[in-house]
PDB file of N, CA, C and O in Angstrom, chain B, residues numbered from 101:
ATOM      1  N   MET B 101     116.578-169.786 210.615  1.00  0.00           N
ATOM      2  CA  MET B 101     117.684-169.418 209.798  1.00  0.00           C
ATOM      3  C   MET B 101     118.865-168.968 210.794  1.00  0.00           C
ATOM      4  O   MET B 101     118.563-168.426 211.858  1.00  0.00           O
ATOM      5  N   SER B 102     119.986-169.156 210.508  1.00  0.00           N
ATOM      6  CA  SER B 102     121.023-168.782 211.480  1.00  0.00           C
ATOM      7  C   SER B 102     122.152-168.196 210.445  1.00  0.00           C
ATOM      8  O   SER B 102     122.661-168.800 209.501  1.00  0.00           O
ATOM      9  N   ALA B 103     122.420-166.764 210.908  1.00  0.00           N
ATOM     10  CA  ALA B 103     123.344-166.000 210.182  1.00  0.00           C
ATOM     11  C   ALA B 103     124.234-165.311 211.169  1.00  0.00           C
ATOM     12  O   ALA B 103     123.950-165.048 212.337  1.00  0.00           O
ATOM     13  N   SER B 104     125.450-165.033 210.480  1.00  0.00           N
ATOM     14  CA  SER B 104     126.602-164.121 211.256  1.00  0.00           C
ATOM     15  C   SER B 104     127.195-163.179 210.582  1.00  0.00           C
ATOM     16  O   SER B 104     127.111-163.241 209.356  1.00  0.00           O
ATOM     17  N   ARG B 105     127.762-162.339 211.048  1.00  0.00           N
ATOM     18  CA  ARG B 105     128.414-161.209 210.207  1.00  0.00           C
ATOM     19  C   ARG B 105     129.784-162.088 209.639  1.00  0.00           C
ATOM     20  O   ARG B 105     130.330-163.092 210.097  1.00  0.00           O
ATOM     21  N   SER B 106     130.047-161.350 208.583  1.00  0.00           N
ATOM     22  CA  SER B 106     131.235-161.764 207.803  1.00  0.00           C
ATOM     23  C   SER B 106     132.513-160.909 208.300  1.00  0.00           C
ATOM     24  O   SER B 106     132.595-159.688 208.433  1.00  0.00           O
ATOM     25  N   PRO B 107     133.254-161.670 208.479  1.00  0.00           N
ATOM     26  CA  PRO B 107     134.799-161.014 208.787  1.00  0.00           C
ATOM     27  C   PRO B 107     135.300-160.146 207.688  1.00  0.00           C
ATOM     28  O   PRO B 107     136.200-159.328 207.874  1.00  0.00           O
ATOM     29  N   ASN B 108     134.730-160.321 206.576  1.00  0.00           N
ATOM     30  CA  ASN B 108     135.158-159.433 205.316  1.00  0.00           C
ATOM     31  C   ASN B 108     134.520-158.114 205.158  1.00  0.00           C
ATOM     32  O   ASN B 108     134.894-157.257 204.357  1.00  0.00           O
ATOM     33  N   MET B 109     133.327-157.989 206.146  1.00  0.00           N
ATOM     34  CA  MET B 109     132.501-156.721 206.249  1.00  0.00           C
ATOM     35  C   MET B 109     132.835-156.015 207.619  1.00  0.00           C
ATOM     36  O   MET B 109     131.964-155.312 208.133  1.00  0.00           O
ATOM     37  N   SER B 110     134.076-156.174 208.241  1.00  0.00           N
ATOM     38  CA  SER B 110     134.239-155.636 209.532  1.00  0.00           C
ATOM     39  C   SER B 110     134.188-154.110 209.575  1.00  0.00           C
ATOM     40  O   SER B 110     134.076-153.476 210.624  1.00  0.00           O
ATOM     41  N   TRP B 111     134.289-153.492 208.195  1.00  0.00           N
ATOM     42  CA  TRP B 111     134.080-151.982 208.297  1.00  0.00           C
ATOM     43  C   TRP B 111     132.549-151.490 208.522  1.00  0.00           C
ATOM     44  O   TRP B 111     132.278-150.300 208.679  1.00  0.00           O
ATOM     45  N   TRP B 112     131.521-152.580 208.522  1.00  0.00           N
ATOM     46  CA  TRP B 112     130.167-152.096 208.404  1.00  0.00           C
ATOM     47  C   TRP B 112     129.753-152.220 209.856  1.00  0.00           C
ATOM     48  O   TRP B 112     129.933-153.300 210.418  1.00  0.00           O
ATOM     49  N   ASN B 113     129.128-151.044 210.610  1.00  0.00           N
ATOM     50  CA  ASN B 113     128.761-151.202 212.048  1.00  0.00           C
ATOM     51  C   ASN B 113     127.246-150.921 211.980  1.00  0.00           C
ATOM     52  O   ASN B 113     126.637-150.634 213.011  1.00  0.00           O
ATOM     53  N   GLY B 114     126.632-150.996 210.795  1.00  0.00           N
ATOM     54  CA  GLY B 114     125.184-150.920 210.986  1.00  0.00           C
ATOM     55  C   GLY B 114     124.439-152.296 210.963  1.00  0.00           C
ATOM     56  O   GLY B 114     125.080-153.346 210.900  1.00  0.00           O
ATOM     57  N   PRO B 115     123.161-152.272 211.012  1.00  0.00           N
ATOM     58  CA  PRO B 115     122.464-153.547 211.200  1.00  0.00           C
ATOM     59  C   PRO B 115     122.508-154.429 209.928  1.00  0.00           C
ATOM     60  O   PRO B 115     122.538-153.885 208.824  1.00  0.00           O
ATOM     61  N   THR B 116     122.512-155.676 210.045  1.00  0.00           N
ATOM     62  CA  THR B 116     122.351-156.568 208.939  1.00  0.00           C
ATOM     63  C   THR B 116     121.110-156.496 208.188  1.00  0.00           C
ATOM     64  O   THR B 116     120.138-155.795 208.468  1.00  0.00           O
ATOM     65  N   VAL B 117     121.259-157.428 207.036  1.00  0.00           N
ATOM     66  CA  VAL B 117     119.973-157.194 206.416  1.00  0.00           C
ATOM     67  C   VAL B 117     118.964-157.869 207.050  1.00  0.00           C
ATOM     68  O   VAL B 117     117.819-157.460 206.853  1.00  0.00           O
ATOM     69  N   LEU B 118     119.173-159.038 207.940  1.00  0.00           N
ATOM     70  CA  LEU B 118     118.109-159.804 208.677  1.00  0.00           C
ATOM     71  C   LEU B 118     117.688-159.074 209.765  1.00  0.00           C
ATOM     72  O   LEU B 118     116.532-159.269 210.138  1.00  0.00           O
ATOM     73  N   ASP B 119     118.451-158.181 210.429  1.00  0.00           N
ATOM     74  CA  ASP B 119     117.925-157.368 211.580  1.00  0.00           C
ATOM     75  C   ASP B 119     117.216-156.204 211.071  1.00  0.00           C
ATOM     76  O   ASP B 119     116.577-155.532 211.880  1.00  0.00           O
ATOM     77  N   THR B 120     117.238-155.894 209.934  1.00  0.00           N
ATOM     78  CA  THR B 120     116.515-154.822 209.346  1.00  0.00           C
ATOM     79  C   THR B 120     114.827-155.469 208.861  1.00  0.00           C
ATOM     80  O   THR B 120     113.715-154.953 208.969  1.00  0.00           O
ATOM     81  N   LEU B 121     115.163-156.470 208.444  1.00  0.00           N
ATOM     82  CA  LEU B 121     113.905-157.320 208.079  1.00  0.00           C
ATOM     83  C   LEU B 121     113.089-157.501 209.323  1.00  0.00           C
ATOM     84  O   LEU B 121     111.908-157.152 209.310  1.00  0.00           O
ATOM     85  N   ASP B 122     113.552-157.945 210.241  1.00  0.00           N
ATOM     86  CA  ASP B 122     112.853-158.175 211.467  1.00  0.00           C
ATOM     87  C   ASP B 122     112.286-156.981 212.273  1.00  0.00           C
ATOM     88  O   ASP B 122     111.591-157.151 213.275  1.00  0.00           O
ATOM     89  N   GLU B 123     112.651-155.641 211.734  1.00  0.00           N
ATOM     90  CA  GLU B 123     112.065-154.509 212.045  1.00  0.00           C
ATOM     91  C   GLU B 123     110.691-154.059 211.552  1.00  0.00           C
ATOM     92  O   GLU B 123     109.933-153.226 212.049  1.00  0.00           O
ATOM     93  N   PHE B 124     110.540-154.877 210.354  1.00  0.00           N
ATOM     94  CA  PHE B 124     109.425-154.422 209.284  1.00  0.00           C
ATOM     95  C   PHE B 124     108.149-154.687 210.349  1.00  0.00           C
ATOM     96  O   PHE B 124     108.191-155.446 211.317  1.00  0.00           O
ATOM     97  N   LYS B 125     107.175-153.989 209.987  1.00  0.00           N
ATOM     98  CA  LYS B 125     105.868-154.069 210.851  1.00  0.00           C
ATOM     99  C   LYS B 125     104.748-154.357 209.759  1.00  0.00           C
ATOM    100  O   LYS B 125     104.558-153.637 208.779  1.00  0.00           O
ATOM    101  N   VAL B 126     104.037-155.500 210.060  1.00  0.00           N
ATOM    102  CA  VAL B 126     103.033-155.814 209.114  1.00  0.00           C
ATOM    103  C   VAL B 126     101.698-154.773 209.417  1.00  0.00           C
ATOM    104  O   VAL B 126     101.215-154.549 210.527  1.00  0.00           O
ATOM    105  N   SER B 127     101.288-154.257 208.228  1.00  0.00           N
ATOM    106  CA  SER B 127     100.364-153.241 208.445  1.00  0.00           C
ATOM    107  C   SER B 127      98.997-153.928 207.748  1.00  0.00           C
ATOM    108  O   SER B 127      99.100-154.684 206.781  1.00  0.00           O
ATOM    109  N   GLU B 128      97.679-153.572 208.362  1.00  0.00           N
ATOM    110  CA  GLU B 128      96.561-154.153 208.018  1.00  0.00           C
ATOM    111  C   GLU B 128      96.152-153.377 206.382  1.00  0.00           C
ATOM    112  O   GLU B 128      96.491-152.228 206.097  1.00  0.00           O
ATOM    113  N   LEU B 129      95.517-154.125 205.631  1.00  0.00           N
ATOM    114  CA  LEU B 129      95.120-153.667 204.322  1.00  0.00           C
ATOM    115  C   LEU B 129      94.106-152.580 204.391  1.00  0.00           C
ATOM    116  O   LEU B 129      93.164-152.636 205.181  1.00  0.00           O
ATOM    117  N   PRO B 130      94.283-151.649 203.614  1.00  0.00           N
ATOM    118  CA  PRO B 130      93.122-150.517 203.822  1.00  0.00           C
ATOM    119  C   PRO B 130      91.976-150.883 203.154  1.00  0.00           C
ATOM    120  O   PRO B 130      91.954-151.243 201.977  1.00  0.00           O
ATOM    121  N   LYS B 131      90.948-150.791 203.941  1.00  0.00           N
ATOM    122  CA  LYS B 131      89.634-151.208 203.731  1.00  0.00           C
ATOM    123  C   LYS B 131      88.526-150.220 203.121  1.00  0.00           C
ATOM    124  O   LYS B 131      87.560-150.479 202.403  1.00  0.00           O
ATOM    125  N   ASP B 132      88.945-149.098 203.602  1.00  0.00           N
ATOM    126  CA  ASP B 132      88.211-147.903 203.230  1.00  0.00           C
ATOM    127  C   ASP B 132      88.456-146.979 202.063  1.00  0.00           C
ATOM    128  O   ASP B 132      87.855-145.910 201.950  1.00  0.00           O
ATOM    129  N   GLN B 133      89.429-147.450 201.124  1.00  0.00           N
ATOM    130  CA  GLN B 133      89.743-146.804 200.069  1.00  0.00           C
ATOM    131  C   GLN B 133      89.130-147.575 198.805  1.00  0.00           C
ATOM    132  O   GLN B 133      88.739-148.741 198.754  1.00  0.00           O
ATOM    133  N   ALA B 134      89.154-146.616 197.815  1.00  0.00           N
ATOM    134  CA  ALA B 134      88.538-147.318 196.391  1.00  0.00           C
ATOM    135  C   ALA B 134      89.389-148.430 196.071  1.00  0.00           C
ATOM    136  O   ALA B 134      90.603-148.436 196.275  1.00  0.00           O
ATOM    137  N   ALA B 135      88.608-149.542 195.472  1.00  0.00           N
ATOM    138  CA  ALA B 135      89.285-150.747 195.109  1.00  0.00           C
ATOM    139  C   ALA B 135      90.266-150.539 193.980  1.00  0.00           C
ATOM    140  O   ALA B 135      90.062-149.931 192.929  1.00  0.00           O
ATOM    141  N   ALA B 136      91.307-151.114 194.356  1.00  0.00           N
ATOM    142  CA  ALA B 136      92.643-150.904 193.438  1.00  0.00           C
ATOM    143  C   ALA B 136      93.074-152.481 192.775  1.00  0.00           C
ATOM    144  O   ALA B 136      93.584-153.386 193.435  1.00  0.00           O
ATOM    145  N   PHE B 137      92.786-152.532 191.554  1.00  0.00           N
ATOM    146  CA  PHE B 137      92.614-153.933 191.049  1.00  0.00           C
ATOM    147  C   PHE B 137      93.625-153.747 189.497  1.00  0.00           C
ATOM    148  O   PHE B 137      93.182-153.651 188.352  1.00  0.00           O
ATOM    149  N   PRO B 138      95.108-153.742 189.946  1.00  0.00           N
ATOM    150  CA  PRO B 138      96.059-153.155 188.954  1.00  0.00           C
ATOM    151  C   PRO B 138      96.496-154.338 187.978  1.00  0.00           C
ATOM    152  O   PRO B 138      96.878-155.450 188.342  1.00  0.00           O
ATOM    153  N   ASP B 139      96.353-153.839 186.546  1.00  0.00           N
ATOM    154  CA  ASP B 139      96.771-154.697 185.470  1.00  0.00           C
ATOM    155  C   ASP B 139      96.219-156.108 185.350  1.00  0.00           C
ATOM    156  O   ASP B 139      96.935-157.106 185.267  1.00  0.00           O
ATOM    157  N   PRO B 140      94.603-156.118 185.347  1.00  0.00           N
ATOM    158  CA  PRO B 140      94.232-157.379 185.360  1.00  0.00           C
ATOM    159  C   PRO B 140      94.325-158.175 184.192  1.00  0.00           C
ATOM    160  O   PRO B 140      94.402-157.625 183.093  1.00  0.00           O
ATOM    161  N   GLY B 141      94.327-159.479 184.312  1.00  0.00           N
ATOM    162  CA  GLY B 141      94.355-160.331 182.987  1.00  0.00           C
ATOM    163  C   GLY B 141      92.764-160.011 182.347  1.00  0.00           C
ATOM    164  O   GLY B 141      91.771-159.729 183.018  1.00  0.00           O
ATOM    165  N   ARG B 142      92.835-160.131 181.011  1.00  0.00           N
ATOM    166  CA  ARG B 142      91.563-159.918 180.373  1.00  0.00           C
ATOM    167  C   ARG B 142      91.252-161.145 179.404  1.00  0.00           C
ATOM    168  O   ARG B 142      91.926-161.129 178.375  1.00  0.00           O
ATOM    169  N   TYR B 143      90.374-162.187 179.536  1.00  0.00           N
ATOM    170  CA  TYR B 143      90.020-163.372 178.750  1.00  0.00           C
ATOM    171  C   TYR B 143      88.801-163.040 178.271  1.00  0.00           C
ATOM    172  O   TYR B 143      87.981-162.370 178.899  1.00  0.00           O
ATOM    173  N   ARG B 144      88.612-163.581 176.935  1.00  0.00           N
ATOM    174  CA  ARG B 144      87.320-163.325 176.102  1.00  0.00           C
ATOM    175  C   ARG B 144      86.771-164.835 175.670  1.00  0.00           C
ATOM    176  O   ARG B 144      87.393-165.537 174.873  1.00  0.00           O
ATOM    177  N   PHE B 145      85.651-165.201 176.236  1.00  0.00           N
ATOM    178  CA  PHE B 145      85.039-166.085 175.904  1.00  0.00           C
ATOM    179  C   PHE B 145      83.449-165.975 175.395  1.00  0.00           C
ATOM    180  O   PHE B 145      82.505-165.593 176.086  1.00  0.00           O
ATOM    181  N   ASP B 146      83.409-166.400 174.042  1.00  0.00           N
ATOM    182  CA  ASP B 146      82.320-166.040 173.589  1.00  0.00           C
ATOM    183  C   ASP B 146      82.149-164.561 173.641  1.00  0.00           C
ATOM    184  O   ASP B 146      82.987-163.733 173.281  1.00  0.00           O
ATOM    185  N   GLU B 147      80.823-164.297 174.189  1.00  0.00           N
ATOM    186  CA  GLU B 147      80.394-162.793 174.148  1.00  0.00           C
ATOM    187  C   GLU B 147      80.808-162.146 175.840  1.00  0.00           C
ATOM    188  O   GLU B 147      80.673-160.965 176.160  1.00  0.00           O
ATOM    189  N   ARG B 148      81.281-163.158 176.675  1.00  0.00           N
ATOM    190  CA  ARG B 148      81.535-162.785 178.045  1.00  0.00           C
ATOM    191  C   ARG B 148      83.121-162.582 178.114  1.00  0.00           C
ATOM    192  O   ARG B 148      83.990-163.244 177.547  1.00  0.00           O
ATOM    193  N   ARG B 149      83.252-161.500 178.957  1.00  0.00           N
ATOM    194  CA  ARG B 149      84.816-161.004 179.359  1.00  0.00           C
ATOM    195  C   ARG B 149      85.134-161.238 180.737  1.00  0.00           C
ATOM    196  O   ARG B 149      84.341-160.814 181.578  1.00  0.00           O
ATOM    197  N   ILE B 150      86.243-161.888 181.130  1.00  0.00           N
ATOM    198  CA  ILE B 150      86.479-162.270 182.255  1.00  0.00           C
ATOM    199  C   ILE B 150      87.911-161.536 182.411  1.00  0.00           C
ATOM    200  O   ILE B 150      88.907-161.578 181.689  1.00  0.00           O
ATOM    201  N   LEU B 151      87.628-160.791 183.722  1.00  0.00           N
ATOM    202  CA  LEU B 151      88.956-159.940 184.253  1.00  0.00           C
ATOM    203  C   LEU B 151      89.507-160.845 185.514  1.00  0.00           C
ATOM    204  O   LEU B 151      88.781-161.275 186.410  1.00  0.00           O
ATOM    205  N   ALA B 152      90.741-161.025 185.430  1.00  0.00           N
ATOM    206  CA  ALA B 152      91.476-161.722 186.509  1.00  0.00           C
ATOM    207  C   ALA B 152      92.785-161.019 187.055  1.00  0.00           C
ATOM    208  O   ALA B 152      93.696-160.629 186.325  1.00  0.00           O
ATOM    209  N   GLY B 153      92.761-160.920 188.285  1.00  0.00           N
ATOM    210  CA  GLY B 153      93.877-160.326 189.055  1.00  0.00           C
ATOM    211  C   GLY B 153      93.725-160.159 190.502  1.00  0.00           C
ATOM    212  O   GLY B 153      92.925-160.892 191.084  1.00  0.00           O
ATOM    213  N   ARG B 154      94.480-159.174 191.237  1.00  0.00           N
ATOM    214  CA  ARG B 154      94.209-159.210 192.710  1.00  0.00           C
ATOM    215  C   ARG B 154      93.992-157.763 193.229  1.00  0.00           C
ATOM    216  O   ARG B 154      94.695-156.813 192.883  1.00  0.00           O
ATOM    217  N   VAL B 155      93.086-157.700 193.981  1.00  0.00           N
ATOM    218  CA  VAL B 155      92.483-156.698 194.652  1.00  0.00           C
ATOM    219  C   VAL B 155      93.762-156.289 195.532  1.00  0.00           C
ATOM    220  O   VAL B 155      94.200-157.113 196.336  1.00  0.00           O
ATOM    221  N   GLU B 156      94.332-155.109 195.404  1.00  0.00           N
ATOM    222  CA  GLU B 156      95.458-154.698 196.164  1.00  0.00           C
ATOM    223  C   GLU B 156      94.959-153.689 197.245  1.00  0.00           C
ATOM    224  O   GLU B 156      95.750-153.514 198.172  1.00  0.00           O
ATOM    225  N   ALA B 157      93.738-152.967 197.292  1.00  0.00           N
ATOM    226  CA  ALA B 157      93.247-152.039 198.131  1.00  0.00           C
ATOM    227  C   ALA B 157      91.876-151.912 198.107  1.00  0.00           C
ATOM    228  O   ALA B 157      91.245-151.981 197.053  1.00  0.00           O
ATOM    229  N   GLY B 158      91.329-151.722 199.255  1.00  0.00           N
ATOM    230  CA  GLY B 158      89.533-151.557 198.990  1.00  0.00           C
ATOM    231  C   GLY B 158      88.954-153.108 198.903  1.00  0.00           C
ATOM    232  O   GLY B 158      89.683-154.072 199.135  1.00  0.00           O
ATOM    233  N   SER B 159      87.848-153.206 198.618  1.00  0.00           N
ATOM    234  CA  SER B 159      87.256-154.351 198.573  1.00  0.00           C
ATOM    235  C   SER B 159      86.191-154.258 197.359  1.00  0.00           C
ATOM    236  O   SER B 159      85.807-153.176 196.915  1.00  0.00           O
ATOM    237  N   ILE B 160      85.735-155.573 196.848  1.00  0.00           N
ATOM    238  CA  ILE B 160      84.760-155.616 195.576  1.00  0.00           C
ATOM    239  C   ILE B 160      83.688-156.897 196.093  1.00  0.00           C
ATOM    240  O   ILE B 160      83.837-158.092 196.344  1.00  0.00           O
ATOM    241  N   LYS B 161      82.735-156.099 196.097  1.00  0.00           N
ATOM    242  CA  LYS B 161      81.544-157.335 196.535  1.00  0.00           C
ATOM    243  C   LYS B 161      80.697-157.625 195.146  1.00  0.00           C
ATOM    244  O   LYS B 161      80.680-156.884 194.164  1.00  0.00           O
ATOM    245  N   VAL B 162      80.015-158.851 195.295  1.00  0.00           N
ATOM    246  CA  VAL B 162      79.178-159.454 194.305  1.00  0.00           C
ATOM    247  C   VAL B 162      78.203-158.116 194.085  1.00  0.00           C
ATOM    248  O   VAL B 162      77.893-157.458 195.079  1.00  0.00           O
ATOM    249  N   GLY B 163      77.740-157.740 192.799  1.00  0.00           N
ATOM    250  CA  GLY B 163      76.746-156.668 192.660  1.00  0.00           C
ATOM    251  C   GLY B 163      77.529-155.308 192.470  1.00  0.00           C
ATOM    252  O   GLY B 163      76.898-154.366 191.991  1.00  0.00           O
ATOM    253  N   ASP B 164      78.871-155.135 192.814  1.00  0.00           N
ATOM    254  CA  ASP B 164      79.202-153.823 192.699  1.00  0.00           C
ATOM    255  C   ASP B 164      79.563-153.482 191.322  1.00  0.00           C
ATOM    256  O   ASP B 164      80.031-154.315 190.546  1.00  0.00           O
ATOM    257  N   ARG B 165      79.380-152.448 191.065  1.00  0.00           N
ATOM    258  CA  ARG B 165      79.736-151.819 189.688  1.00  0.00           C
ATOM    259  C   ARG B 165      81.020-151.332 189.545  1.00  0.00           C
ATOM    260  O   ARG B 165      81.575-150.522 190.287  1.00  0.00           O
ATOM    261  N   ILE B 166      81.555-151.969 188.357  1.00  0.00           N
ATOM    262  CA  ILE B 166      83.040-151.743 188.217  1.00  0.00           C
ATOM    263  C   ILE B 166      83.328-151.110 186.792  1.00  0.00           C
ATOM    264  O   ILE B 166      82.574-151.490 185.897  1.00  0.00           O
ATOM    265  N   VAL B 167      84.224-150.280 186.491  1.00  0.00           N
ATOM    266  CA  VAL B 167      84.724-149.533 185.416  1.00  0.00           C
ATOM    267  C   VAL B 167      86.167-149.473 185.241  1.00  0.00           C
ATOM    268  O   VAL B 167      87.015-149.047 186.025  1.00  0.00           O
ATOM    269  N   PHE B 168      86.301-149.977 184.070  1.00  0.00           N
ATOM    270  CA  PHE B 168      87.815-150.311 183.610  1.00  0.00           C
ATOM    271  C   PHE B 168      88.027-149.434 182.364  1.00  0.00           C
ATOM    272  O   PHE B 168      89.103-149.460 181.766  1.00  0.00           O
TER     273      PHE B 168
END
């Protein structure tokens, strides 16, 4: 992607949005925290309950006890 400063913003001396985005650092996901599973979807099939969502922190393994 190519970008350049606009002549309409000559008063701005700070970094551009792209310059600022380039400074972001990717951090590793926290693995030693309690699992965070925000606002999961809940589905009901017969007597079964299915929870659908994304683990935002920690981890969940087969056999782990979870409480909602």
